[in-house]
N, C-alpha and C positions, 0 to 999 in steps of 0.2 A: 785402078789400083787393085791389088790382090785382096780378096775378101778376108783372108786370114790376117793380113797386115792390118786392115781396117778394124777387125774385131779386137786384135791385140792392142792397137793404139787406143781404141775406145775404152778398153779396160784400164789401161795405164792412166788415161785422162781422168776417168771416174775415181780412181784410187788417189790421185794427186789433188784434184780440185773439188771444192764444194760449190756446185752450181747454184745460181749464176756466179761467175768469176771473171776477173780481168785476165785475159789471155793475150800473150804477145806473139804475133806472127812475125817471122823474119824470112824474107825471100831474097835471093840473088838472081838478077836478070841481066841480060845483055843491055848495055846502056841504050836508051831510046824506047825501051819497053816498060818503063816504070808506070806509065799511065794505065797499062793493062792491069797491073796489080792494084793500083789505087782505085780503079773502077769497082773492084770487089768490095770496097769499103767506102761507099760514097759519103757517109756521115762522119768519118774519122779522119784524123790528120796523120799523115805518114812522115817518117823521118827517112831521109835518103843520104847515102854516102857512096861516092864513086870510088872504084878501086884505084890503086896507084897509077896504073896505065890508062885508066878511063874506059876500059872495055866493058866493065860490069858495074852495076849499081846495086847496093843492098837497100832494101825497102823494109822498114820496121814499122809495125802498126800495133797499138794496144787497143783492144776491143773488149767490151763487156759481153761475154757470151753466156747463153742460157743453158747450154748442154754440150756434152761431148759430140753428139750428132751434129750440132750446129758448127762446131769447130771443124769436124771432118768434112762437112759440106763445102766449106771454104777451100780446104785443101783439094778436094775433088775438082772444084771449078778452076783453081789455080793451076792444076796439073795440065790444063789444056793450053797454057801459055808456053809458047816455044822457047826453049832454053832456060826455063825457070828451075831454080834449085831451092827447095824449102829446107830451112834449118830448124 
């Protein structure tokens, strides 16, 4: 990820949240790759919903995060999953 984007996102997170805070992650992945996303959150429960044609699945997870850097770290790990889209 671009360093300018990371810095801008960190600033937006810090302006919007008072850490620690409940943060909601939402990803869309090709169906069959949901477990790769859920492995990023081993202690949390994920909600899944398949697309109309079943090609994609949205994965939503609510997590208590301690800082903007912790939030960004998850996005950096998730970006390695093939075909993932972060919302």
